[in-house]
SEBA-366339 format. One line per field, with one value per residue (C-alpha): residue number from 0; x, y negated, z. Coordinates in Angstrom, 1 decimal, padded with zeros to 4 digits, always signed. Layout:
num: [NUM_...]
X: [X_...]
Y: [Y_...]
Z: [Z_...]
This chain:
num: [0_1_2_3_4_5_6_7_8_9_10_11_12_13_14_15_16_17_18_19_20_21_22_23_24_25_26_27_28_29_30_31_32_33_34_35_36_37_38_39_40_41_42_43_44_45_46_47_48_49_50_51_52_53_54_55_56_57_58_59_60_61_62_63_64_65_66_67_68_69_70_71_72_73_74_75_76_77_78_79_80_81_82_83_84_85_86_87_88_89_90_91_92_93_94_95_96_97_98_99_100_101_102_103_104_105_106_107_108_109_110_111_112_113_114_115_116_117_118_119_120_121_122_123_124_125_126_127_128_129_130_131_132_133_134_135_136_137]
X: [+128.4_+130.8_+128.9_+129.9_+128.1_+128.1_+128.0_+128.7_+125.2_+123.4_+121.5_+125.1_+126.3_+123.3_+123.4_+127.2_+127.2_+124.2_+125.5_+128.8_+127.6_+125.6_+128.7_+129.2_+132.4_+131.5_+133.4_+132.4_+133.2_+132.8_+134.2_+135.4_+138.3_+138.8_+135.5_+136.4_+139.4_+137.1_+136.2_+139.5_+141.1_+138.7_+138.9_+135.2_+131.9_+129.6_+126.5_+123.7_+120.6_+118.3_+121.5_+123.2_+126.3_+129.4_+132.0_+131.6_+134.8_+134.3_+136.2_+137.4_+137.0_+137.9_+137.7_+138.5_+135.4_+137.1_+138.5_+135.2_+133.3_+135.8_+134.2_+131.1_+128.1_+125.8_+126.1_+124.0_+123.7_+121.2_+121.8_+119.2_+117.8_+119.5_+123.0_+122.1_+122.5_+126.3_+126.8_+125.9_+128.6_+131.2_+130.1_+129.8_+133.6_+133.7_+130.3_+130.7_+128.7_+126.5_+126.4_+123.1_+122.8_+120.3_+119.3_+117.1_+115.1_+114.8_+112.3_+112.1_+115.8_+116.8_+116.1_+117.5_+120.8_+120.8_+120.4_+123.4_+125.6_+125.0_+125.8_+129.1_+129.8_+129.1_+127.3_+127.7_+124.7_+123.8_+120.4_+118.9_+116.8_+115.2_+112.8_+110.4_+112.6_+115.5_+115.2_+116.6_+114.3_+114.0]
Y: [-123.6_-122.1_-119.3_-117.4_-113.8_-112.6_-108.9_-105.5_-103.9_-103.5_-106.6_-108.3_-106.5_-107.2_-111.0_-111.1_-109.5_-111.4_-114.7_-114.1_-112.7_-116.0_-117.9_-119.0_-118.7_-116.0_-115.3_-111.8_-111.3_-108.3_-107.9_-104.5_-105.2_-101.4_-101.2_-103.9_-101.9_-100.3_-103.6_-105.3_-102.2_-102.5_-106.5_-106.5_-105.3_-103.0_-104.3_-102.4_-104.3_-104.6_-105.5_-102.4_-101.3_-103.7_-104.7_-108.4_-109.9_-112.0_-115.0_-113.8_-110.5_-111.0_-110.0_-113.8_-115.5_-119.0_-118.1_-117.2_-120.1_-123.0_-125.0_-123.1_-125.0_-122.2_-119.3_-116.2_-113.9_-110.9_-109.0_-107.4_-109.5_-107.8_-108.8_-112.5_-113.5_-112.1_-113.6_-117.0_-116.7_-115.7_-118.4_-121.4_-122.4_-122.5_-124.2_-127.6_-130.7_-130.0_-126.5_-124.2_-121.1_-119.0_-115.9_-113.4_-111.7_-114.5_-113.0_-116.3_-116.3_-119.7_-121.4_-119.0_-119.1_-122.9_-122.9_-120.5_-122.4_-125.5_-123.8_-122.8_-126.5_-127.0_-130.1_-130.0_-131.2_-127.6_-126.9_-123.3_-121.7_-118.2_-116.0_-113.2_-110.5_-109.7_-111.3_-108.5_-105.2_-102.6]
Z: [+239.7_+242.5_+244.3_+247.2_+247.4_+251.1_+251.8_+250.1_+249.8_+246.6_+246.7_+247.0_+244.1_+242.0_+242.7_+242.3_+238.7_+237.5_+238.4_+237.0_+233.9_+233.6_+233.6_+237.4_+239.4_+241.9_+244.9_+246.5_+250.4_+252.3_+255.8_+255.3_+252.8_+252.2_+250.8_+248.2_+246.5_+243.6_+242.5_+243.0_+241.2_+238.2_+238.3_+237.7_+238.9_+237.2_+235.5_+234.0_+232.7_+229.7_+227.6_+228.7_+230.9_+231.0_+233.4_+234.6_+236.3_+239.5_+240.2_+243.6_+245.5_+249.1_+253.0_+253.8_+254.5_+254.7_+251.2_+249.7_+251.1_+250.6_+247.6_+247.1_+246.3_+246.8_+249.4_+248.9_+251.6_+250.6_+254.1_+256.3_+259.1_+261.9_+260.5_+260.0_+263.7_+263.4_+260.1_+261.2_+263.7_+261.1_+258.6_+261.2_+260.9_+257.2_+256.2_+254.8_+253.9_+250.8_+250.7_+250.3_+252.4_+250.5_+252.6_+250.6_+252.1_+254.8_+257.1_+258.6_+259.4_+258.3_+261.5_+264.0_+261.7_+261.6_+265.3_+265.9_+263.3_+265.3_+268.8_+267.1_+266.6_+263.1_+262.4_+258.7_+256.4_+255.2_+253.3_+254.5_+251.7_+252.2_+250.2_+251.2_+249.2_+247.3_+244.0_+242.2_+242.5_+240.3]
């Protein structure tokens, strides 16, 4: 599956590493391109889990949101609630029919995000999914 992971926090790193390790094509986007330099230089993201520690390559590491979202089937945005309104405006021009936007933790953010995306003129058939917490907790 082609998956875009949006953001640069711990939750984003965990999602990107795990899904890439499972064989998915992961595109990792962060607004701050300079903050991506360590991952770009390494050519991989570091994963530590029950199996051990290893470097997991990502398909794409970019600060270009359009590039990250192009062709993505699933978009995972594990960001804090205050960041989601701005994120909706950033994603709006690039979202396409058939994409699924997963917001963990959603904190009931799917409805306002959908409204903001529509206000930005995007009428694509997008599915919004959220969970009550991050799926990766230790």
